C-alpha positions as CSV (number, residue, x, y, z in Angstrom):
1,M,20.9,57.1,119.4
2,S,19.6,58.2,115.8
3,S,16.0,58.8,115.3
4,V,16.5,58.1,111.4
5,D,15.2,54.6,110.4
6,L,18.3,53.7,108.3
7,A,16.7,50.2,107.3
8,S,13.8,52.2,105.5
9,L,16.0,54.4,103.7
10,R,16.0,53.7,99.8
11,I,15.3,55.6,96.5
12,K,14.1,54.3,93.1
13,Y,16.7,53.4,90.6
14,K,16.1,52.8,86.6
15,S,12.9,51.2,85.2
16,E,12.8,47.9,83.7
17,K,12.6,49.7,80.3
18,E,16.1,51.2,81.1
19,I,18.3,48.6,81.4
20,F,22.1,48.5,80.6
21,L,22.8,46.0,77.9
22,E,26.3,44.7,76.2
23,S,24.5,45.9,72.9
24,H,24.4,49.6,74.4
25,I,28.4,49.4,74.3
26,E,29.4,50.6,71.0
27,R,33.4,50.0,71.5
28,K,33.9,46.9,73.5
29,E,36.6,48.4,75.5
30,P,35.9,50.4,79.1
31,I,37.8,53.6,78.1
32,S,35.7,55.3,75.7
33,L,32.5,53.7,77.8
34,F,34.0,55.7,80.8
35,R,34.1,58.6,78.8
36,K,30.7,58.6,77.7
37,W,29.3,58.0,81.2
38,L,31.8,60.6,82.6
39,Q,30.3,63.3,79.9
40,D,26.8,62.2,80.9
41,A,27.7,63.1,84.4
42,C,29.3,66.5,83.4
43,E,25.9,67.1,81.7
44,T,23.9,66.4,84.6
45,P,23.5,69.7,86.6
46,E,22.6,68.1,89.9
47,I,26.0,66.5,89.9
48,I,28.2,69.3,91.1
49,E,31.8,67.5,91.0
50,P,31.4,64.7,88.3
51,N,35.5,63.9,88.4
52,A,35.3,63.3,92.3
53,M,36.2,59.8,93.1
54,C,36.9,57.5,96.1
55,L,40.6,56.6,96.0
56,A,41.5,53.3,98.2
57,T,44.9,52.5,99.2
58,A,46.6,49.8,101.6
59,T,49.7,49.2,103.1
60,K,52.2,46.4,102.5
61,D,50.2,44.8,105.3
62,A,47.0,45.4,103.6
63,V,45.7,47.7,106.0
64,P,43.4,49.7,103.8
65,S,42.1,53.6,103.7
66,A,40.0,55.5,101.5
67,R,39.4,59.3,100.7
68,F,38.1,61.3,98.0
69,V,40.5,63.1,95.3
70,L,39.5,64.7,91.9
71,L,40.2,63.0,88.7
72,K,42.3,65.1,86.4
73,D,42.9,63.2,83.2
74,V,41.9,60.0,81.3
75,T,43.9,58.5,78.9
76,E,44.0,54.9,77.1
77,E,46.8,54.6,79.6
78,G,44.8,55.2,82.7
79,F,43.5,57.8,85.4
80,T,45.6,60.7,86.7
81,F,44.9,62.3,90.0
82,F,47.5,64.7,92.3
83,T,48.6,65.0,95.7
84,N,51.2,65.9,98.4
85,Y,53.8,62.9,97.8
86,E,54.3,63.2,101.6
87,S,50.7,62.6,102.4
88,R,49.5,59.1,103.9
89,K,48.0,58.0,100.5
90,A,51.6,58.5,98.9
91,D,53.4,56.7,101.7
92,E,51.0,53.9,101.1
93,L,51.4,54.0,97.3
94,A,55.3,53.8,97.9
95,E,54.7,50.3,99.8
96,N,51.8,49.0,97.8
97,P,50.9,50.5,94.3
98,N,47.7,48.4,94.2
99,V,44.5,50.9,94.4
100,A,40.9,51.0,93.9
101,L,38.8,54.0,92.6
102,A,35.2,54.6,92.7
103,F,32.7,57.3,91.0
104,Y,29.2,57.1,92.1
105,W,27.0,59.6,90.3
106,L,23.2,59.4,92.0
107,P,21.2,61.6,89.7
108,L,22.4,59.0,86.8
109,R,22.0,55.9,89.1
110,R,25.5,55.1,87.9
111,S,28.6,54.0,89.3
112,I,32.3,52.8,88.4
113,R,34.8,50.8,90.1
114,I,38.4,50.8,88.7
115,E,41.0,48.4,89.9
116,G,44.9,48.9,88.9
117,S,48.3,50.2,90.0
118,A,49.7,53.5,90.4
119,E,53.0,55.1,89.6
120,R,53.9,58.7,89.6
121,I,54.0,60.9,86.6
122,S,56.9,62.7,85.5
123,R,58.1,65.8,87.2
124,E,57.5,67.8,84.1
125,A,54.1,66.9,83.8
126,S,53.5,67.4,87.7
127,E,54.8,70.8,87.4
128,T,52.8,71.8,84.5
129,Y,49.7,71.1,85.8
130,F,50.6,72.6,89.3
131,H,51.1,75.9,87.8
132,Q,47.9,75.6,85.8
133,R,46.1,75.5,89.1
134,P,44.6,78.7,90.7
135,R,47.7,80.7,92.8
136,A,45.5,80.0,95.9
137,S,45.7,76.4,95.4
138,Q,49.2,76.3,94.5
139,I,50.1,78.4,97.5
140,G,47.8,76.1,99.8
141,A,49.8,73.1,98.4
142,L,52.9,74.7,99.7
143,A,51.9,75.8,103.1
144,S,50.1,72.4,103.9
145,P,52.4,69.4,105.2
146,Q,49.3,67.2,104.3
147,S,48.6,64.2,106.8
148,Q,51.0,65.6,109.5
149,P,50.0,66.8,112.6
150,I,49.5,70.6,113.3
151,P,48.7,72.5,116.5
152,S,46.0,74.8,115.0
153,R,44.1,76.2,112.0
154,E,46.3,79.3,112.9
155,F,49.5,77.7,112.2
156,L,48.4,77.2,108.5
157,D,47.0,80.5,108.2
158,K,50.3,82.0,109.5
159,K,52.4,79.9,106.8
160,E,50.1,80.8,104.1
161,K,50.6,84.5,104.9
162,A,54.2,84.1,105.2
163,I,54.6,82.6,101.6
164,K,52.1,85.2,100.0
165,E,54.5,87.9,101.5
166,E,57.7,86.2,100.4
167,L,56.6,85.6,96.9
168,G,54.5,88.7,96.4
169,P,51.8,89.0,93.7
170,D,53.8,87.8,90.8
171,K,56.7,85.4,91.9
172,E,56.1,81.7,90.8
173,V,55.4,79.3,93.5
174,P,57.6,76.5,93.8
175,L,56.6,73.2,93.3
176,P,56.3,71.6,96.7
177,N,56.8,67.8,97.1
178,W,53.8,67.1,95.1
179,G,52.7,65.6,91.9
180,G,50.6,63.4,90.0
181,Y,50.1,59.3,90.0
182,L,48.6,57.6,86.7
183,V,46.3,54.7,87.8
184,R,46.9,51.9,85.1
185,P,43.6,49.6,85.2
186,K,43.3,46.1,85.2
187,A,39.7,46.0,85.6
188,I,36.7,48.6,85.3
189,E,33.0,47.6,86.2
190,F,30.2,49.6,85.3
191,W,27.1,49.4,87.4
192,Q,23.7,50.8,87.0
193,G,20.9,50.7,89.5
194,Q,17.6,49.1,88.7
195,T,14.5,49.4,91.1
196,N,13.9,45.9,91.5
197,R,17.4,45.5,92.7
198,L,18.6,43.5,89.7
199,H,21.2,46.0,88.9
200,D,23.3,45.9,85.7
201,R,27.0,45.4,86.3
202,I,29.4,44.8,83.1
203,R,33.0,44.4,84.0
204,F,36.1,44.6,81.8
205,R,39.2,43.1,82.7
206,K,42.6,42.5,81.3
207,A,43.9,39.2,82.6
208,L,42.3,35.7,82.1
209,K,42.5,33.5,85.3
210,E,44.2,30.2,85.3
211,G,42.4,27.8,83.0
212,E,40.1,30.4,81.8
213,T,39.0,30.9,78.2
214,V,36.6,33.4,76.3
215,D,33.6,31.2,75.3
216,G,31.2,33.8,74.5
217,T,28.7,32.9,76.9
218,L,30.0,34.2,80.3
219,L,33.1,35.6,79.1
220,H,33.4,37.8,75.9
221,Q,36.1,39.0,73.7
222,G,36.4,42.8,73.8
223,E,38.7,45.1,72.3
224,E,42.5,46.5,72.7
225,G,43.2,43.4,74.9
226,W,40.0,43.7,77.4
227,V,37.6,40.8,78.1
228,Y,34.0,41.5,79.5
229,E,31.7,39.8,81.3
230,R,28.1,40.5,83.1
231,L,28.3,40.1,86.8
232,A,25.1,39.1,88.9
233,P,23.9,42.0,91.5
C-alpha cells in the first residue's frame, strides 16, 4: 500500500492575473496558436521533450489504447508522427482512423488536446525522414518487430548486431515497414491551469452540430473555417 497521500497532492497553477482570454489569440484559428504555445514550450528549459504527445487510438470495437510518441511536423493540414506500420497503433489505425493527441507542458501550466483522423503519408516522405534520423535509430527500427512478443532483450541485441555487420558503416539502411501518419484535426482545445481551479479552456472545431449557429455569444466565428468557444473547467 502506498504511503503517499495522493488526495493531498496539488500544485499551484496560474494566478488570476495570468488568465487566458480570447483577446490574447491574435489569429482566431488553432494552428498558429499551437505553434506559438509549442515555441513557448521549446524555449522553456524545464521542458526536455516539448514535442512529446500522448496518442490515443481505438479498435473498430472502440477498445482504446494510449502511448507517447513524438510530433515531427505541424502544417496547416495537421500533425505528423512516425511509427512501425506493424505496431499495435498501426493495426488500430487501419481499422479505426479516429485518434486523439494530448500535450502537457507542466512548467507552463498548459495542455493542448487534439481530435481528428489519421492517414498514412507518402512512402517518399516517410523515406526522406527515415534517412534523416541517426543511423542507430534507423537500425533500431529495422531490428525491432514493434509490439510483437520476443524471447529476450538478447534477441534484439543479436538482431541489431547482425544488421550492423551486414550493412557495414556506409551501406544505406533499408526502410522497414515504417512511416508517418498525418492527423487531420477536427477539434483542438487549449487549456491553461488556474490555481483557483477555474481553468481556462478554449476549443476550436470545424463542424457545427445539428441546429447550431454561430451566435457570437457562446460560439464565435474564427478564421480558416474554424469556430471557437469557451468551455467551463
